[in-house]
N, C-alpha and C positions, 0 to 999 in steps of 0.2 A: 716725670719718668711715667709715673702713672697716665697723666692726660693723653702721651705719646700712645701708652699702650691702650688704652681706653678708644681713643680714633683709631687703631689699626682694627682693632674687632669687630669695628661700632664698617667698617670700610670691606674688613673679608664679610660681613653680613648681608654689607647692602653697598656693593658695587656702585649702582647707579648713584650712590647719593655724592661722590666728589667729582662726579665726571659731566661738567654739561650738556655734550652730544647726547647721553646715556638719559639725561632728566629732560630734554627740549623729548627727547623720543615717547619717554611717558607719560609726557604733554601731555602728544600730538595722542595716542595712544586713547587716551583717557577722553579727549576732544572727540576722536571719534569712535568712542563705544559706544552714544546713545544711537548716534548714526546707522553704528554697524546692525545694532539691533534690529532697526527701524526695518534695514532692509530688508534684514533676515524677519521680519514680521510678515511683509509684506511677500514676499517668494513662498509664503508657505500655501498647502495646497488651499485650507478652506477660507482662505483671506478674505477673500470677494463674498462668500457664505455670510460672512460674520456682519464683514462693512453693509451689505446691503440689509439685516439683520436692524442691523442699527441705526442706521439712519432712518428706516421706516418707522421703530418705534420711537426716536428723537424728534419726528416730525409731526407723528399722530396724536405724544404729548400733549407737545405745543400748539399743534390743532385745537382740541380740546379743552386748554388754560383759557389759549385767548378768545373761543367762542362763547366760553360759560363767563369772560370778562365781557365781551362785546356786546352780551345778546340781552342780557339784565331788563335795564327799560325795557325793549323793541319789546322780549315775552311778559314783562308786567303789563303791557298796553294793550295789547292784542288777548292773550288770555288770560290775565289775571296771576299770575307766576310765574317770578323772574324765571324757572326751570326750565319750559315748556322748551324754547330753541335747544337747551343745551341735550335735556332728553330724547329729541328725536338724532341728535346729532348721535349722539352715543348711542343708540338701538342700531343708526345706520356703519355704524363702526364696526361694530362686533359681529354685524353681515358681513361686511367688507374684512375685517379680521379670519371669521370663517371662510371665507371666499380667498383668502391669504393661504387658508389654511391647504384648501382642495387643491390649489393650483400648485400650494409645493409638494404635495404627494402625486401629482397626476404624471404618467406616464409619456415621454413626449414622442410615442407615436400615436397615444388613444387622442392628445393632443390635435395634433395635423388632420387622423378622422373627421374629430367632430368641425374643424376648422370651416369647411363649407356649407354646413347643415346650421351652424351656428351664425354665420353672415347673413342665410337667407332668412333664418329665425327675426333678424334683428332688421331686414327689411319689410318684414311683413308689420314689426309693431312701428314703422313708423310711414306704416301705408295707413293703418291704422287709428292712430294721435292726431292725425289731419280731419277724421270722419266730426264731424259734428255733434256731440253728446258722448262722444265717446274721449277724446282725446279735452283737456282744458285749457282754458287763454291765461297767461298769468307774463306781466309782461311786454304784453304785445306779442308777445309767441305765442301758439299751438302747440307745443311741445312734452305738454305733462299729462299721465299717467294718477287719478287723486285714488284709492283706494285708503278706505276707513282714516283722512286725515293725512293721510302718507303719500307724499307723492314722488312716483317715480319719471328718469327724462330718458325717454329710449335709445338718445341721440348718442348718449356715451354708452351705450352697451354695444352701439352700431360702431365706433370709434374702434373699441377693444375689438369687434371679429374683423374685419375692415383689417386689422394689423397682425393678426396671425391667422387670414387665409393671404394676402395677399405676401407676407411673409413664407408660407406652407408652397405658394404659386411659382414664386419666382425662382427659391432654392430647388422646388424641383426642375424645373425647365433650366432652371439655369447646369443643372449635373447633367440632363440630357443634352445640353449642348446647342438650345433652341434658338432659330431667327427671331427677329430683332419684335415681328409681328405672333410668334406667337408668347413673346413674354409678356406684349402690351396689353392681349387679347385671353381673357377676358376680364382681366384685372381692372382696364382703366372703365369702359364701356359701365361694369358694376361700381363701379367709384362711382361716377358719374352722375348714376341713377342715385345714389346714397345721397348723394351731395347736392341736386336737385330735389328731393325732398326736405332734407336739412332745410335747403334754398325756400320753400312752400309755407315753413313750418309761418314765418321766418327767423333761424337765427341765426348772425352773423358770427358770433362766438366761437357757436360750434361750427360752421363752415372754415372758419381757418384753424379752425383744431384739423378738423380731419382734410384739408387741403393737406396740414404740413405732416399727418402721415401719408399720404401718398405721396405728398415728394420725399420725405426720407427713406419711404420703399422704394423707389426710382432710384433714388443717391446713391445706397448702401448697396443696392443689388447689381450698379456699374453700368447702371446704362447709358448711351451715348448722350452729350452734351443736350443736343438739338432737343431730345424726349425731355429731358428735367427742364430746360429751360418754355419749351412748350409749357409744360405741365402747368409753371412758376407761375406763365404768362397768364393762363388760363383762371386760375385759382384767384391770384390780383384780381385779375375784371371781373369775373366775381363777386370778391369781395367788395369791390366800389361799387357794382352796380347796386349792390345787397344795401349798404351802407347810403346811399342815396334815395335809396327806392320808398322808405318810409319818413314820415315828417319829423319823429323825436330822433333818429337815428341822422337824418340829414339837419339838424340842430344839435349835436351833438359833435359831426364834425367841425359845423360852425364854430362852434363856442372853444373847440381844440383850436383851428389856427386862432381865433381871435378870443382870448379870456375874456376879455373886457367886456365884449360887445350886449353879453347878457350874463351876467355875475350871479342876476338873482331866478334867470330861467335855468335854460338850458345847459349852464355853465355853474351853476349851484353846486353841482353835491365835488367835481372835481377841483372847485376854487376851496370847497372843504376840509378837503383829504388834503392838500394843500395846508391847510392851515393848523392842520392835527398834527403835520410831521413835525413844523417850522416850531410848535409848542413843543414837544417831547423833546430838543434838546441832545445833547449829548449821550446824558443818562435815562431818558425819560420822566414820566414824573411820578412812576411805581405804578405795579399789576393793581388793575383795578381803579385808580385813582385818576384815571382819562375824563375829559369833558366833554369829545365829542362825539359820544355815543347817547348823552345826553336829547336826541332830534334833532343836534345840527347837522350830523352827515348822514345822509338817507343810508339802507344798506350796510353799515357799519359790520355788523357779523356777517357779511356774505361778501360781495365782492369788494369791497373797500376795507377789509380786515385787517389789509396790511397796512394802513392808516391811524390805523389803531395801534398796532404794535412799536410804528415809528413813536406813537406817543406818546405810552407806558412805559414802555420800553428802552426807547429814546435809540438815537445812530447805534450805538452797542448792540441792541435788540434784533436789529432791524439787520445790519448787519452781519451778526450772527448766523440768523435763518438765511442768507442769503450765501453763507459760507457752507452752510448745511446743505441745501441743496445743491453747491459746486461740487460737495463732496458727495452728492448720490451721480451728480455727471459723473464723475473718475471715475465711482462705482462700476457705471452703466457700461461706461464706455472700455471701463478695465475688462469686465465678465463678455462684451461681445469680441472684443480681442484676443482672448486667452480660448472660445469655443471655438471646437473643433466641426461643429454640427453646422454648415451652415444655414440652417433653417432657425438653430437660435442664436445663430452672429447676427442677422437682418434682423429678428425680433425683439430682439435685445435692444441693438442700436437703435431701431425707430423706434420705440416704446420711451427711450431716455430722448431725444429729441422732443418726442411727442410732448412730455410732461415740462422740460426745461422751455418749450415755445409755454407753455402756460405759461410759466413762471415769467415769463419774457412781458410776454401781455398783459398781466396784471398787474405787475411792480410799475409797468411803463404805462399804461394811464393814470394811476394814483401817484404816481410825480409832475406827471403829465406831458410824456415822450410821446405819447401817442394816444388817440381818440379813446373814450369810452365805449368797450363792446360786451362786456357783462361776462366777461368769460371767471371763473373761480382760482384761487389759489390751491393749488394741489397740496390737500389731506389737512389746510388749514383753512379754508372758508367754511361754514358752514353751507354746506349742499349736501345732500343723504348719496345720492345716487353720482354722484362724482366722485366723494369719499370711498365709496365701496369697488367700486370699479377703481379706480385708481389703487388700489389695497392689492384688488385682484392682480393686477398688473406688474407689481412690486411682487406678487407671489412666483409670477412667473417668469419674471426674473430673478429672484433667488435658487427656482429651481432649476435654470439653466447655470446659475453659480456651484450647483451643485455635480452640473454633470460636465462640468471642468476637467480635461483630460488628466491634472495631475488631481484633482479630487474627488474622481471617478475612483483613481486608484490607490489612493492614501486611503479612502472610504473601505472599497474591497479587500484591503490587504489585512484591515481591521486594527488602523489607528483608529484611537480612541476621541471622540468628537462630541462635547458634552453635549451642544448644540442641538445635536440632528438623535443623541440620547433621548433627551428630554422631550426632542417633540414624534418621538420616535417614528423616523423616516423610514422606508425602506431605503436597501441600496441603489443607485444608480446605473445604469445602464452603460457599457459602453458605448458610443456612436460607433459604427460598423461602415464605414465608409461603400457608397456602390460601386459596381466595376467601370464604371468609366471613372469614377474622380480616381480609384485606385492605379487605373491605367495611367491617369496624368500624373500622380505622385511621381510615379515609378520611372517616367520619363522624364520628368524633372530632376529627378535625386541620381543619374546617370551623367558623367561630367561633358559638358558639350556637344549633349542633346535638347532638343529644342520639342515643342509640345506639336505644334504645325505640322500637319502633313504635308512630303513632298508633295511637287504638285504632277500630275502625270504625264510626262514628254509624249508629246506626239509621235507616232507609229512610223517613219522613213517607207519610203516606198522601195521595193525589191522586183527587179524582174525575172523573170525565169530562168536559169542554167541552160548552159545553151553547148555542145559542143565543144566550139572553139574554145571553152572556160574549163574542160576539165581535166586533168593530170592525165599527160599520154606516156607509152612506153616506145622502145623501139623492137618492132618485131621483129625474130629471130631466124622466120616463115618467109617474108617477105620483104623487109628491112626496111618498113616503113614504119610512123608513127604510128601505136592504136590506141583510141582511150581508154584506161583503167577505167575495166566494172566497180561499180560500188564506191566510187570517190567523191566524192563529194568536191561542189564547184567552189570558187573563190565568193562569188558571188553572195549576197545578200547577208555577211554577215558583219553587223553596224555600220559602216563608213560604204559597204559593198563591194571594197576590193582588199583582198590579203595583201598582206607586207611582200617586197618583193623576196626578199632574204629567207622566208620562211616555205614561199613556195617554188623554191631553188632549190632547198632543200628534201621538201619531200620530193621534189622530180629525182634528183639524183638519189635517193633510198631508194627510189622506186625500179629506177634504172639499174641501177649495180649491187641492190640489196638484195 
């Protein structure tokens, strides 16, 4: 009896304990709990901002760690200290973080005002670097300024300047409903000038990267497909001509097509990179324990650092790095999709495509899918100018994340955000649409309305009214019919003739009214 009473008490306290249906509902709710919480977190106003900050921090930390591991032997051979390359990379990373913070605080309108000035300044730098005595030659390319032992590549700055100015120009022309020619000029001629200056260095990797930026601007701006395809063909032809114009680049292409043709010559570097990846296996040899960096793999800390990652961290580390870049791609496109400003939307999408294209090209030639181009792995390879400019671009993307409409509303409503408070960031300004955009949105919001204006109908010819067309009335004095003074003719209304019923009623009213 006591057992029965205890069971009844337990059932009254927990009715779902003995009900299989309620138990299944509870288990399903528990399973959906984490997914619901994750979806709620993704829907928060500042999620994009937090994601881009976290991804940038993880990539920068991993890049510094791997540069320290991969450059020790090379630094000791060249400078007598195993810390030389790492110290320069740390200095350039500090400069890049400062640029990141400046871009994060810069107002969007100020960025757009300085867009053309920055692009013109980058063109001047590209011209100066080609002058002997000013520009320095390295790896067969005259594309560096060297000051006090520090090298700077102006083509990296030109890529950012082209992306910002191109996004500003296309967004402004798009809002003004400009013609196709006005959309392409002066963007495409200016981009061709910048590409020609980079080709003159010559630098195949930077040429491809700048071409990707131009293609991204044209694609995300919604220009016709024929314009995009013609630009793609022009970039491909330029890359092919540049690849076959010099002997060492032609040898790289031939070794890529036939890896066993010159295994100890032009194909040596790519062959050693694949050996390093194979030695790493699943979990790798351990951080700092790789052997390829002991002068077996040239440029192990720079262009081929992904091979060192695969050797020391294994397949797990290399796949984790690629997943991190995948998260960056998701975050960049999320910011572009949620932005209300067409300029930020176009710039963020283009920047995401640009950084991912560099990742694809670098990893592609390390694993043997593409010929060697010398393009660095963003934020991971040892390259001062590349790291600083990439951090600058990510700072602009983080600024765009703060200008999402939900984020602006949350920050201006006084909701506490620890990252914004820690960085002492100003409140973002809400986006104010132009008159053309506001009118277009208003027309789109009306049901059954279209943004297309009705085509004007041609005017129909009408003849002058005659006396025979005017209404008449019977004269009491003469007994005949007389035209009514002031009455309007039936000619000239729409089709040129009035309906008979309406005319009859008019005449009847004038006669007997």
